[in-house]
C-alpha positions in Angstrom: 29.6 13.2 -48.2 30.4 16.4 -50.0 33.8 15.1 -51.0 32.4 12.1 -52.8 29.3 13.9 -54.1 31.1 16.5 -56.1 33.8 16.3 -58.8 37.3 17.1 -57.8 37.9 20.9 -57.7 41.0 22.7 -56.7 42.1 26.2 -55.8 44.4 28.1 -58.1 47.4 26.7 -56.3 46.2 23.1 -56.6 44.6 22.5 -53.2 41.5 20.3 -53.4 38.3 22.3 -52.5 35.3 20.1 -53.5 34.6 19.0 -49.9 34.9 22.6 -48.7 32.6 23.8 -51.4 30.0 21.1 -50.8 30.2 21.5 -47.1 29.6 25.3 -47.2 26.7 24.9 -49.6 25.1 22.3 -47.4 25.7 24.3 -44.3 24.2 27.4 -45.8 21.1 25.5 -47.0 20.7 24.0 -43.5 21.0 27.4 -41.8 18.5 29.0 -44.3 15.9 26.2 -43.8 16.3 25.4 -40.1 17.2 28.9 -38.8 19.0 27.4 -35.8 19.9 29.4 -32.7 22.9 27.1 -32.0 25.1 25.0 -34.3 27.7 22.4 -33.2 30.0 20.5 -35.6 31.6 17.2 -34.7 34.5 15.4 -36.2 36.2 12.0 -35.6 39.7 12.1 -34.3 42.5 9.7 -35.4 42.8 8.2 -31.9 41.3 4.7 -31.5 37.8 4.6 -30.1 36.3 2.4 -27.3 34.7 0.3 -30.0 38.0 -0.6 -31.6 39.3 -1.6 -28.1 36.2 -3.8 -27.6 36.3 -5.3 -31.1 39.6 -5.3 -32.9 37.9 -5.9 -36.3 35.8 -2.8 -36.0 36.1 -0.9 -39.3 39.1 -3.1 -40.2 38.1 -3.2 -43.9 37.8 0.5 -44.3 40.4 2.4 -46.4 42.0 5.4 -44.9 40.8 8.9 -45.6 41.9 10.1 -49.0 44.7 12.7 -48.9 42.6 15.0 -51.1 39.9 15.0 -48.3 42.3 15.2 -45.4 43.9 18.4 -46.6 40.4 20.0 -46.8 39.4 19.3 -43.1 41.5 22.1 -41.7 40.0 24.5 -44.2 36.5 23.4 -43.2 37.4 23.7 -39.5 38.8 27.2 -40.1 35.6 28.2 -41.9 33.5 26.9 -39.0 35.7 28.8 -36.5 35.3 32.0 -38.6 31.5 31.5 -38.5 31.6 31.1 -34.6 30.4 27.5 -34.9 31.7 25.3 -32.1 33.6 22.2 -33.0 33.4 19.3 -30.5 35.7 16.3 -30.5 36.7 13.8 -27.8 39.5 11.3 -27.9 38.2 7.7 -27.7 34.8 8.6 -29.1 33.4 9.0 -32.6 31.6 12.1 -33.7 28.4 10.0 -33.8 28.8 9.3 -30.1 29.1 13.0 -29.3 26.0 13.8 -31.4 24.0 11.2 -29.6 25.1 12.3 -26.2 24.3 16.0 -27.0 20.9 15.1 -28.5 20.0 13.1 -25.4 21.2 15.7 -23.0 19.6 18.6 -24.9 16.5 20.0 -23.2 15.3 21.8 -26.3 14.5 20.8 -29.9 17.5 19.7 -31.9 18.2 18.7 -35.5 20.9 16.2 -36.4 22.1 16.5 -40.0 23.9 13.3 -41.0 24.3 10.7 -43.7 24.4 7.9 -41.1 21.2 5.9 -40.8 22.4 4.7 -37.3 21.3 8.2 -36.1 17.7 7.3 -36.7 17.8 5.6 -33.2 18.0 9.2 -31.8 14.7 10.4 -33.3 12.3 11.6 -30.6 9.8 14.3 -29.9 12.7 16.7 -29.3 15.2 15.4 -31.9 14.7 15.3 -35.6 17.2 13.7 -37.9 17.8 15.2 -41.3 19.2 12.3 -43.3 21.2 13.3 -46.3 20.5 10.7 -49.0 21.8 11.7 -52.4 24.9 13.8 -52.7 24.5 17.0 -50.7 21.1 18.2 -51.8 18.5 15.5 -51.0 17.5 15.4 -47.3 14.8 13.3 -45.6 13.4 14.7 -42.4 12.9 12.0 -39.8 10.5 12.6 -37.0 8.9 9.8 -34.9 5.9 9.8 -37.3 8.1 9.7 -40.4 10.2 6.9 -39.0 7.0 5.0 -38.3 6.1 5.3 -42.0 9.2 3.0 -42.5 7.7 0.6 -40.0 10.2 1.5 -37.3 10.5 3.2 -33.9 13.9 4.5 -32.6 14.2 1.4 -30.4 13.5 -0.9 -33.3 16.4 0.8 -35.3 18.7 -0.4 -32.5 17.3 -3.9 -32.7 17.3 -4.0 -36.5 21.0 -2.9 -36.6 21.9 -5.4 -34.0 20.3 -8.2 -36.0 21.5 -7.0 -39.4 25.0 -6.1 -38.4 26.7 -3.2 -40.2 29.0 -4.1 -43.1 30.3 -0.5 -43.3 31.6 -0.9 -39.7 32.6 -4.6 -40.2 30.1 -5.7 -37.6 28.6 -9.1 -38.3 24.9 -9.6 -37.9 23.0 -12.6 -36.5 23.5 -15.6 -38.7 
């Protein structure tokens, strides 16, 4: 999200840095506001996921990651490592799958920070979703009561997505 929200910036030697800059700003804002005791970052891997194996057209229309973003991922991961923030990845699974699993297994309150509305199905008494809306600065905090203001429960998010489909993932809805 930070990559697309900010204008292209580069280091003195021409390496793109807008995603790193935006990511760090957002991370520092989250740390300041949430004061977390633990932080985990997740990333997708290039390996095919179980969804792609189940449905060959999954995300078929998506363009690849821009090179200007790809070169910044190692910088972001190095930064996270320097901050002692654990990075979790697992071949065959998307970052969203790992986030959902950790949130469901977690026996303490957790906050998921994402731009993916699919994560609203994870909202519970112990899991709050901070949904990034515009760029990297506007965040809507979803609790069960806030989700209900939109007329939804977490279970209804699953049903709604199933009926609507998901154009961004190339998943057809019910005709």
